[in-house]
N, C-alpha and C positions, 0 to 999 in steps of 0.2 A: 758643595755639590760632589757626589761620588764620581770616580773615574768610570769611563765606559768599560764594559766587560772585556772588549777586545784589547784595550790598553792595559788592563790589569793582567790579562793572559800574556801579553807581550813582555811586560815587566817581569812576570814570574818565570817565563822561559829564559829571559836574559840572565836572571839571577841563577837559575839552575845550570846554565851553560858557563857560568863563571865570567860573564861579560863585565868588564870594569868600566866605570864612568869615564868618558873621554877626558874630563878635566884632570883625572889622575894620571894620564898618559902623556907622553911626548906626542907632538903632531904625527911623527912617523909611526909610532906604535898605535895610535888611535886610527890612523888610516889602514894599517894592516888588519887591525881588529874588525873594522867596518867591512873591508873587502872579504874577510873570512866569513863573517856573519852573513853577508849577502850571498855568498856561494851556497851556504847551507839553506838559507831561506828560499832561494830562487831555484831549487831543484825542479819544481813543477812550474815552469814558465807559462805565462799566458800566451796562447798562440796568436800570432798576427800574420798578415799576408806575406810581408817581407821585411827584412832588416838589412840595411846597407851602411857600412862604415865608410866615411869620407873624411877629408880634411879641407879646410878653407884657409885662404890667406888671412892672417891677423896682423896686428900692429907689431908683434914681437915674434913672429914665426907662424907656423901652421897651427890651426885650431882643429882638434878632432871633433867630428860630429857624427851622429848616428841617426839615420832616417828610418822611421817605422811607418809602414803602410798597412791599413787594416785588411783583413781577409776579404777577397772578392772585390778589391778596389780597382783592379786593372790599372790602366794608365790615365784614366780620366781625372779631371780636376776635383779635388776634395778640399774641405776646410783644413787648415793647418794650425798647429800649436807649436810654439817654440818653447822648449823645456830646458831649464837650468837645474841641475841636480842640487839637492840640499847638502848641508854639511857646514854651514856657517862660514863659507869661503876658506875653510881649513881642511875639511874632509870631503870625501865623495869623489865619484868618477862616473863615467858612462856605465861602467860595469856594476858599480854598487847601486845604481838607481835604474838598472835595466828593467826590473819588474814594474816599477812605477811608470816608466815611459810606455811599456807594453800595455799596462792596464788602461792608461789614458788613451792610447791609440784604439784599443778594442772597445772600450766603453763609450768613447765619444765618437767613434767611427770617423776619425780624422787622421791625417798625416801628422806625425810628431817628429819634429827636428830637435833632437837632444844635443845640446852644445856643452862640451867640456870647457874648462877654464883653468887658468893657472891659480895655484893655491897659495894662501898665506901660511906661514909667515915668510916663506921664501920669496914671494912676489908681493911687493908692497902696493898699496892703493896709489894711484888709480889704474895701474897696469892691468890687473885682472878685470876691472870694470870695462876698460877699453876693448879687451878681447870679447867680453860678453856682449857689448854693444855691436861689435862686428858680427858675431854669431846671430844676434837678433836681426840685424839688417839682412844678412844672407838668407836666414830662415823665412823672411818676409819677401824675399825676391828683390831686394834693393841692392844694386851693384855699385854703391858709392865707394 
C-alpha cells in the first residue's frame, strides 16, 4: 500500500532539512532536533480561545500541564480530552506537541489538558507512568 501524499511530503521536507533519524542520535540530541523542527513547523499556529500553563502535584514533583480552551468557549462546561504528547517516552514536550493539542482543541471543540511527563532513559519505569496517571486523574477532575 502506498504512503499517503501528506506523509510522503513530510518525509521529503525532513530529508531536505537534513533531519536525522532519531535512532542515530543521543536522546538529548534527538530532543533538541524535535524541538527545533517543532518551532519551524508551528510558525502558523491554530488559533484557540485560550492557553494556560499550570503545574499539578505529582508523585515526584510538579507536573507541567497546558490547558487549551476553544474559541468562544467562555467559562461554561465543555467536554475535555487529556492529551499526552508523543515521542516514545523519550522525546517530546508540551512545546513540541503544541500544534497537535491546538488542532485537537479546535477541531473537537473541547478543552484539552496536555500533560507533560518525565522522559526516559533518565526516568525509569514506572516513574513516568505514575506521573501520567496523576495527570490523567487531574485532567478528569479526580482529586485523589
